[in-house]
C-alpha positions as CSV (number, residue, x, y, z in Angstrom):
1,M,0.0,0.0,0.0
2,R,1.6,3.2,-1.2
3,I,0.7,6.9,-0.5
4,T,0.1,8.4,-3.9
5,G,0.4,12.1,-3.3
6,G,1.3,14.9,-0.9
7,N,4.2,15.2,1.4
8,L,4.2,11.5,2.2
9,R,4.0,10.5,-1.5
10,G,5.8,7.2,-2.2
11,R,5.9,6.1,1.4
12,Q,4.7,2.5,1.8
13,V,2.7,1.0,4.6
14,I,2.7,-2.8,4.6
15,P,-0.4,-4.4,6.2
16,P,0.3,-7.7,7.9
17,A,-0.9,-10.8,6.1
18,N,-3.6,-11.5,8.7
19,L,-5.2,-8.1,8.2
20,E,-8.6,-8.7,6.6
21,A,-9.0,-5.3,4.9
22,R,-9.1,-4.7,1.2
23,P,-7.2,-1.5,0.6
24,T,-8.2,0.8,-2.2
25,T,-5.8,0.3,-5.1
26,D,-3.1,2.9,-5.7
27,F,-4.5,3.4,-9.3
28,A,-8.0,4.2,-7.9
29,K,-6.7,6.4,-5.1
30,E,-4.7,8.5,-7.7
31,G,-7.8,9.0,-9.8
32,L,-10.0,9.8,-6.8
33,F,-7.5,12.4,-5.4
34,N,-7.0,14.0,-8.8
35,I,-10.7,14.7,-8.8
36,L,-10.7,16.0,-5.2
37,T,-7.6,18.1,-5.6
38,N,-9.5,20.2,-8.2
39,S,-12.5,20.7,-5.8
40,Y,-11.0,21.1,-2.3
41,E,-8.4,23.0,-0.4
42,F,-7.5,20.0,1.9
43,A,-6.2,22.1,4.7
44,E,-9.6,23.7,5.1
45,I,-11.9,20.6,5.1
46,S,-13.0,18.0,7.6
47,V,-13.1,14.4,6.5
48,L,-14.9,11.3,7.8
49,D,-13.4,8.0,6.7
50,L,-15.9,5.2,7.4
51,F,-14.9,1.5,7.4
52,S,-11.3,2.7,7.4
53,G,-9.7,-0.7,7.1
54,T,-6.0,0.0,6.6
55,G,-6.3,3.8,6.9
56,S,-5.2,4.2,3.4
57,I,-7.7,7.0,2.5
58,S,-7.1,8.8,5.8
59,F,-3.3,8.7,5.1
60,E,-3.9,10.2,1.6
61,F,-5.9,13.1,3.0
62,A,-3.3,13.7,5.8
63,S,-0.5,13.6,3.2
64,R,-2.2,16.4,1.3
65,G,-2.5,18.7,4.3
66,C,-5.9,17.8,5.8
67,M,-5.8,18.3,9.5
68,D,-9.3,17.2,10.5
69,I,-9.8,13.5,9.7
70,T,-11.9,11.1,11.7
71,S,-11.2,7.5,10.9
72,V,-13.8,5.0,12.1
73,E,-13.0,1.3,12.1
74,M,-14.7,-1.5,14.1
75,N,-12.0,-4.2,13.8
76,T,-9.6,-3.9,16.7
77,N,-6.6,-5.2,14.7
78,H,-7.3,-2.7,11.9
79,A,-7.7,0.3,14.3
80,T,-4.5,-0.6,16.0
81,F,-2.8,-1.0,12.6
82,I,-3.9,2.6,11.6
83,K,-2.6,4.0,14.8
84,N,0.8,2.2,14.5
85,S,1.0,3.3,10.8
86,M,0.5,6.9,11.8
87,K,3.5,6.7,14.1
88,L,5.6,5.0,11.4
89,L,4.6,7.7,8.9
90,G,5.2,10.5,11.4
91,I,1.6,11.7,11.4
92,T,1.3,13.1,14.9
93,N,-2.0,15.0,14.5
94,G,-4.8,15.4,12.1
95,I,-6.2,11.8,12.2
96,H,-8.5,10.8,15.0
97,V,-9.0,7.0,15.0
98,I,-12.3,5.8,16.5
99,H,-12.7,2.1,17.2
100,H,-16.4,1.8,16.8
101,N,-19.2,0.2,14.7
102,V,-19.9,2.6,11.9
103,F,-23.6,2.5,12.1
104,D,-23.6,3.0,15.9
105,F,-21.1,5.9,15.4
106,L,-23.4,7.6,12.9
107,N,-26.2,7.5,15.5
108,I,-24.1,9.4,18.1
109,C,-21.8,11.6,16.0
110,T,-22.4,15.3,16.5
111,K,-19.7,16.6,14.2
112,R,-20.3,17.7,10.6
113,Y,-18.0,16.9,7.7
114,D,-17.2,18.3,4.2
115,V,-16.2,14.9,2.7
116,V,-17.4,11.5,3.9
117,F,-15.7,8.5,2.4
118,A,-17.1,5.0,2.9
119,D,-15.5,1.7,1.8
120,P,-17.5,-1.1,3.6
121,P,-16.6,-4.8,3.2
122,Y,-18.2,-5.9,-0.1
123,D,-19.8,-8.9,1.7
124,L,-21.5,-6.7,4.3
125,A,-25.1,-7.7,4.9
126,G,-27.3,-5.0,3.4
127,F,-24.5,-3.5,1.4
128,A,-26.9,-1.9,-1.2
129,D,-28.5,0.2,1.5
130,V,-25.3,1.6,3.1
131,P,-25.2,4.9,1.1
132,Q,-28.8,5.8,2.2
133,K,-28.0,4.9,5.9
134,I,-25.0,7.3,5.7
135,L,-26.9,10.0,3.9
136,N,-29.7,9.9,6.5
137,A,-27.2,10.6,9.3
138,P,-26.8,14.2,10.4
139,I,-23.0,14.3,9.7
140,F,-22.8,16.5,6.6
141,K,-22.0,20.2,6.3
142,E,-23.8,22.2,3.7
143,D,-22.7,21.1,0.2
144,A,-20.9,18.1,1.5
145,I,-20.3,14.9,-0.4
146,L,-20.3,11.2,0.2
147,I,-17.9,9.1,-1.8
148,F,-18.9,5.4,-1.7
149,E,-16.5,2.7,-2.9
150,H,-18.3,-0.4,-4.3
151,P,-18.0,-3.2,-6.8
152,A,-19.4,-3.1,-10.3
153,S,-22.4,-5.1,-9.3
154,F,-24.0,-2.1,-7.6
155,D,-25.5,0.9,-9.5
156,Y,-26.6,4.0,-7.6
157,K,-27.4,6.3,-10.6
158,E,-31.1,6.5,-9.7
159,Y,-30.5,7.7,-6.2
160,P,-31.8,11.3,-5.7
161,H,-28.4,12.2,-4.1
162,F,-26.4,10.8,-7.0
163,L,-23.8,13.1,-8.5
164,K,-21.5,10.9,-10.6
165,E,-19.7,7.6,-10.8
166,K,-16.0,7.0,-11.6
167,K,-14.4,3.7,-12.4
168,Y,-10.8,2.8,-11.9
169,G,-10.3,-0.9,-12.9
170,N,-12.5,-2.9,-10.6
171,V,-13.0,-0.1,-8.2
172,H,-16.1,2.1,-8.5
173,F,-16.6,5.4,-6.6
174,T,-20.1,6.8,-6.5
175,F,-20.3,10.5,-5.5
176,F,-23.4,11.6,-3.7
177,S,-24.5,15.1,-2.6
178,S,-25.6,15.5,1.0
179,E,-28.6,17.3,-0.4
180,A,-31.1,15.4,-2.6
181,R,-31.0,16.7,-6.2
182,K,-33.2,16.1,-9.1
183,I,-31.4,13.9,-11.6
184,E,-31.4,15.4,-15.0
185,Q,-32.3,12.9,-17.7
């Protein structure tokens, strides 16, 4: 797992073989962050990384200067790996790791975010409904977005919050607006 941009660009974090997470591919991260770089001043936004896994997305935001990242991961081994990797990378602040169930966290979270990224396990029960559960949570600032990573077998183009979908190999990112919008035909 390599950091693709920012001041930590090129640094590698090697997850142990027993880590069950599926990190977002470097190719997909590069494409995603090319889009985000044109839309955001990273030092000025707050980011929520749900189902953080290896912390790869949180590290990408931190490397680009984001200082307000909340990384939520339920698996104890994964949350510990993220914290240990932060130390190895020299990330001393900016990422707050929360060891919690994502759906329970959404029910108690009082903070609002500009960008919410979610990459749930593809075999998660009820996977198709995860974007709506996140969009229903009061976690978004005005004009915020949700970026949802999913396999090709899911299509969210008919959702009223749908903005666009980007494909990078087998990785699909669907972008949703925090506000429902009428989809133009």
